[in-house]
C-alpha positions as CSV (number, residue, x, y, z in Angstrom):
1,M,-5.2,-13.3,-17.5
2,T,-4.3,-16.5,-15.7
3,V,-6.4,-18.0,-13.1
4,A,-5.1,-20.6,-10.8
5,R,-6.3,-22.4,-7.7
6,V,-4.2,-24.4,-5.2
7,N,-4.8,-28.1,-5.5
8,D,-7.7,-27.6,-7.3
9,T,-9.2,-26.7,-10.9
10,P,-9.3,-23.1,-11.7
11,P,-12.2,-21.4,-10.4
12,A,-14.2,-19.0,-12.8
13,L,-14.3,-15.1,-12.3
14,E,-17.8,-15.6,-11.6
15,Q,-17.1,-18.0,-8.7
16,I,-14.6,-15.9,-7.3
17,S,-17.0,-12.8,-7.5
18,A,-19.5,-15.0,-5.6
19,W,-17.2,-15.5,-2.8
20,L,-16.8,-12.0,-2.5
21,E,-20.7,-11.1,-2.6
22,S,-21.3,-13.8,0.2
23,A,-18.2,-12.8,2.5
24,T,-19.4,-10.4,5.6
25,R,-16.0,-9.7,6.8
26,V,-13.3,-8.9,3.8
27,V,-10.1,-7.8,4.4
28,V,-8.1,-6.1,1.6
29,L,-4.3,-6.0,1.2
30,T,-3.0,-3.5,-1.4
31,G,0.5,-2.9,-2.9
32,A,2.0,-0.6,-5.4
33,G,0.3,-2.7,-8.4
34,I,-3.0,-1.2,-7.9
35,S,-1.7,2.6,-8.3
36,T,0.6,1.9,-11.1
37,A,-2.3,2.5,-13.5
38,S,-2.4,6.0,-11.7
39,G,1.1,6.9,-12.9
40,I,2.7,5.9,-9.8
41,P,5.7,3.4,-10.4
42,D,6.1,0.5,-8.4
43,F,9.5,-0.2,-6.5
44,R,10.3,-3.9,-7.2
45,G,8.6,-4.8,-10.4
46,P,10.7,-5.0,-13.8
47,Q,10.4,-1.5,-14.4
48,G,10.2,-0.6,-10.6
49,L,12.0,2.4,-9.4
50,W,14.6,0.6,-7.3
51,T,15.0,-2.0,-10.2
52,R,16.1,0.5,-12.6
53,D,18.2,2.9,-10.0
54,P,19.3,0.7,-6.9
55,E,20.7,3.9,-5.4
56,A,17.3,5.5,-5.1
57,E,16.6,2.9,-2.4
58,K,19.1,4.8,-0.1
59,L,16.5,7.5,0.1
60,S,14.1,5.3,1.8
61,D,16.6,4.2,4.3
62,I,16.5,5.5,7.6
63,R,20.2,5.3,8.3
64,Y,21.2,7.1,5.2
65,Y,18.5,9.7,5.7
66,V,19.7,10.8,9.2
67,S,23.4,10.5,8.5
68,D,23.7,12.3,5.2
69,P,22.3,15.7,4.2
70,A,22.7,15.1,0.6
71,I,20.6,12.2,0.7
72,R,17.9,14.1,2.6
73,R,18.1,16.8,-0.1
74,K,17.6,14.3,-2.9
75,A,14.7,12.7,-0.8
76,W,13.0,16.3,-0.5
77,Q,13.4,16.6,-4.2
78,A,11.9,13.3,-5.0
79,R,9.0,14.4,-2.7
80,R,8.5,17.5,-4.5
81,D,8.6,15.9,-7.8
82,S,6.4,12.8,-6.9
83,P,4.0,11.6,-9.5
84,V,1.5,11.3,-6.6
85,W,0.5,14.9,-6.7
86,Q,-1.0,14.5,-10.2
87,A,-2.3,11.1,-9.7
88,S,-6.0,10.1,-9.8
89,P,-7.5,7.1,-8.4
90,G,-7.9,4.0,-10.7
91,A,-11.0,1.7,-11.4
92,G,-9.3,-0.8,-9.1
93,H,-9.5,2.0,-6.1
94,Y,-12.9,2.9,-6.8
95,A,-13.8,-0.9,-7.1
96,L,-12.6,-1.3,-3.5
97,A,-14.5,1.9,-2.3
98,R,-17.8,0.3,-3.9
99,L,-16.9,-2.9,-1.8
100,E,-17.1,-0.8,1.3
101,Q,-20.1,0.6,0.4
102,S,-21.5,-2.5,0.1
103,G,-20.9,-3.2,3.9
104,R,-18.9,-6.1,3.2
105,L,-15.3,-4.6,3.6
106,H,-14.0,-4.7,7.2
107,T,-10.6,-3.3,7.0
108,L,-8.4,-2.2,4.1
109,V,-4.7,-2.3,4.6
110,T,-2.6,-0.7,2.1
111,Q,1.4,-0.8,1.7
112,N,0.8,2.5,-0.5
113,I,1.7,5.8,0.8
114,D,-0.2,7.8,-1.7
115,G,-3.5,8.1,-0.4
116,L,-5.6,7.1,-3.4
117,H,-7.8,5.0,-1.5
118,Q,-9.0,7.8,0.4
119,L,-9.5,10.0,-2.7
120,A,-11.6,7.0,-4.4
121,G,-14.0,7.1,-1.5
122,S,-12.6,4.8,1.2
123,A,-13.0,6.0,4.7
124,D,-10.3,6.9,6.8
125,E,-11.4,4.5,9.6
126,R,-11.3,1.7,7.3
127,V,-7.7,2.2,5.9
128,I,-4.7,1.3,7.6
129,E,-1.6,2.8,6.0
130,I,0.7,0.4,7.3
131,H,3.8,2.1,5.6
132,G,2.7,5.6,6.3
133,T,1.4,8.5,4.1
134,L,3.4,10.8,1.6
135,R,0.9,13.4,2.5
136,Q,2.1,14.2,5.8
137,V,5.5,15.4,7.3
138,A,6.7,14.4,10.8
139,C,9.8,15.4,12.9
140,L,11.9,12.6,14.0
141,Q,12.5,14.2,17.4
142,C,9.4,15.6,18.4
143,N,5.9,15.5,17.7
144,Y,5.4,17.8,15.0
145,R,3.3,16.9,12.1
146,V,1.9,18.9,9.3
147,A,0.5,18.3,5.7
148,M,3.2,17.8,3.1
149,A,2.2,20.9,1.2
150,V,3.4,23.0,3.9
151,V,6.7,21.8,3.6
152,L,7.0,21.7,0.0
153,K,6.2,25.6,0.3
154,R,9.3,25.9,2.0
155,L,11.1,23.9,-0.7
156,A,9.8,26.2,-3.2
157,D,10.9,29.1,-1.2
158,G,14.4,27.9,-1.5
159,E,15.0,25.4,1.4
160,E,16.8,22.3,0.4
161,D,16.6,20.4,3.9
162,P,13.9,22.3,5.8
163,D,14.1,21.3,9.6
164,C,11.4,21.1,12.2
165,P,10.2,24.9,13.3
166,E,9.5,23.5,16.8
167,C,12.6,21.9,17.8
168,G,15.0,22.0,15.0
169,G,14.8,18.3,14.4
170,I,15.0,16.2,11.0
171,L,11.8,16.2,9.0
172,K,10.6,13.4,6.9
173,S,7.5,12.5,5.2
174,A,5.4,10.4,7.6
175,T,6.2,7.1,6.0
176,I,8.1,4.0,7.2
177,S,11.4,3.9,5.9
178,F,13.8,0.6,6.0
179,G,15.2,0.7,9.4
180,Q,12.2,2.1,11.0
181,S,9.6,-0.1,13.0
182,L,5.9,-0.3,11.9
183,V,3.2,1.7,14.2
184,A,2.6,-1.4,16.6
185,K,-1.1,-0.5,17.0
186,D,-1.5,-0.4,13.3
187,L,0.1,-3.8,12.7
188,A,-1.7,-5.3,15.6
189,R,-5.1,-4.0,14.0
190,A,-4.2,-5.4,10.8
191,E,-3.2,-8.9,12.1
192,Q,-6.7,-8.9,14.4
193,A,-8.4,-7.9,11.1
194,A,-6.8,-10.7,9.1
195,H,-7.5,-13.4,11.8
196,D,-11.3,-12.4,11.9
197,C,-12.1,-12.0,8.2
198,D,-13.7,-14.7,5.9
199,L,-12.0,-13.4,2.9
200,L,-8.7,-11.9,2.4
201,L,-8.1,-10.1,-1.0
202,A,-4.5,-9.5,-1.8
203,V,-4.3,-6.7,-4.7
204,G,-1.1,-5.5,-6.4
205,S,1.5,-6.6,-3.9
206,T,4.5,-9.1,-4.5
207,L,3.5,-10.3,-0.8
208,S,7.6,-10.5,-0.1
209,V,7.8,-7.8,2.7
210,F,7.2,-8.9,6.1
211,P,5.5,-8.4,8.4
212,V,2.5,-7.6,6.3
213,A,2.9,-10.5,4.0
214,G,2.2,-12.8,6.9
215,L,-1.3,-11.5,7.0
216,V,-2.3,-13.9,4.1
217,P,-1.0,-17.1,5.7
218,L,-2.5,-15.9,8.9
219,A,-6.0,-15.3,7.4
220,R,-5.6,-18.6,5.7
221,K,-4.7,-20.6,8.8
222,A,-7.9,-18.9,10.8
223,G,-10.1,-20.2,7.9
224,A,-10.5,-17.7,5.4
225,R,-10.5,-17.7,1.7
226,V,-7.6,-16.1,0.1
227,V,-7.7,-14.2,-3.4
228,I,-4.6,-13.0,-4.8
229,I,-4.6,-10.7,-7.6
230,N,-1.3,-9.6,-9.2
231,A,0.4,-8.8,-12.6
232,E,2.8,-11.4,-11.8
233,P,3.3,-14.4,-9.5
234,T,3.5,-13.4,-5.8
235,A,5.5,-15.1,-2.8
236,M,2.5,-16.1,-1.2
237,D,0.6,-17.7,-4.2
238,E,0.4,-21.3,-2.3
239,F,-1.8,-19.9,0.1
240,G,-4.3,-18.6,-2.4
241,D,-7.8,-20.3,-2.8
242,A,-7.5,-18.4,-6.4
243,V,-4.5,-16.5,-7.6
244,L,-5.1,-14.3,-10.7
245,M,-2.7,-12.8,-13.0
246,G,-3.8,-10.1,-14.9
247,D,-4.6,-6.4,-15.3
248,I,-5.7,-5.3,-11.8
249,E,-7.8,-2.3,-13.5
250,L,-9.9,-5.0,-15.5
251,L,-10.2,-7.8,-12.9
252,L,-11.3,-5.8,-9.8
253,P,-14.3,-4.1,-11.3
254,Q,-15.6,-7.6,-12.8
255,L,-15.0,-9.1,-9.3
256,I,-16.6,-6.4,-7.1
257,V,-20.1,-5.5,-8.6
């Protein structure tokens, strides 16, 4: 584990834990790194899905998805075979659920689409799934929305590219693909939370994808402390009061007591 602090001596874990203990409006931002211990690979890390297979990124690009039925078929196969369905929350997810139970967590913004925060006990109303969720399916043409299990049953029955039963439109996981805009009200809520917090804790994210990564400098500019925890350096380390590089599964339970 490496602990660093910008323009100062490295703080001890006890000091960072004390910051969390004294904070009253904590905003947490999580990325893929918090779920890798649950068996869900990240996308951009050294062994990430897109790092190993750049072609797989096309499955998450709305342009290819809408125009190419072959891409849609591959995307549905990937959803069917996703490790999300066998995954359980890890120690990091449970630590953040404890933070909420303590009354200090204001908002949890996650870039993840796996729903593991809620399975660990985080309340739906506290969680902003800024990139959507794999656990729901939405029609791109109408307001049809249904649990992913319903559509996966259609795949099991032999459909390869299931369409909307209400309008015949293209169905897609209720996730935000490249080329799609974030849900405006979710982004506005996340930005307001970052502006109003007294501590922002970023966990398991490279902090390289905007506009979500912009929550870090936004919180810092508004006067909040920033703590960053990741396996590797991030694009926002310069804004951290403390930057911890190490095993999230070990670090978070030590910090959140």
